[in-house]
Structures are given as C-alpha cells and as structure tokens.
N, C-alpha and C positions, 0 to 999 in steps of 0.2 A: 401489374406490368404486362398488359396484354396488347398494347398498341404497337403497330409496326413502326419502325424507325425510317427516317429519310435515308436515301442512298448514301449521302455524304456522311451522315452520322454513323451509319452501319459500317462504312468503309473505315472510319476512324476507330470504331470499336474493334474491328477485325485486326487492324494494325496494332492496337494496344494489346490485344489478346496474344499476339505472337511474341510479345516481350514478357508476358506474365509467366511465372514458373508453372510447370505442370503440377497438378495436385499431388502426385506421388513424390515430388521433390520437396514438398513442404512438410518439415518435421519440427518437432519441438526443439530439437537440438539446433537446427539451423535458424529458426524464426523465433525462438523463445516462447514466452507466454502468449504472444500474439498469433501463434500459428493457426489457431482455429478461426480467427478473424480473417486471416489471409485465405484460408480454405473457403470461407463463406463468400469472400469477394470473388474468387475464381468461379464458384458455383453460380453466383449472380450473373456474371458475364456470360457463362455458358448457357444459362437459361434464356438470356436476352437474345443470344445468337439463335438458339433453337426456335424461339418465338418468331423470329424473322426468317425462318426456313433456311438457316445456315448450319451446316454440320460442323461443330467445333473441331472435329478431328481433321477436317479438310481445309481449315482456315490458313494454316501455315503455307500449304501448297498454293493457295490462291494468291497470297500476298508475296511469296517468294518462290515462284515457279522455277527459276533458274537454279536454285539450290535444293530442290526437292527431288529425291530419287524417283525414278519411274516405278510404277506399280509392277509387281511380279505376278499378279493374278488376273 
C-alpha cells in the first residue's frame, strides 16, 4: 500500500477517519472479541493517511475547523 490516493479518495478517507474511534477508546470491554480487528483497521487507515503525507492527528481539525480549539503553543 504505497500508492498515493486521489484527492477525492483522500478526502473521503479523512472524513471517515473523523468518525472512527480513537485507538485508546477501543477496549475488549467495549468491542468484545473483535477489539483487535478494530485496532488493526484504525492502524491501516492511519498508515494510509501517513503514506499520503497527512498527519492523522490533524485530520479532525482539517475536516471540522469550526469545532476545533485553537492551538495554545
């Protein structure tokens, strides 16, 4: 998976990523026996964002700038 995505596909992935749970929120208690599969899916999406020069930590602010607090540093 080293190919760059088209802009429209990348935008769709960024939007979907904003609705995914954060990895720290995924527990066996909440997700049952499939929790590891969910973590693997999150990691796959993060890797694809990184391959396309997108910082996963900045995606939410890119997609929802009106509800993202300003940086304090």
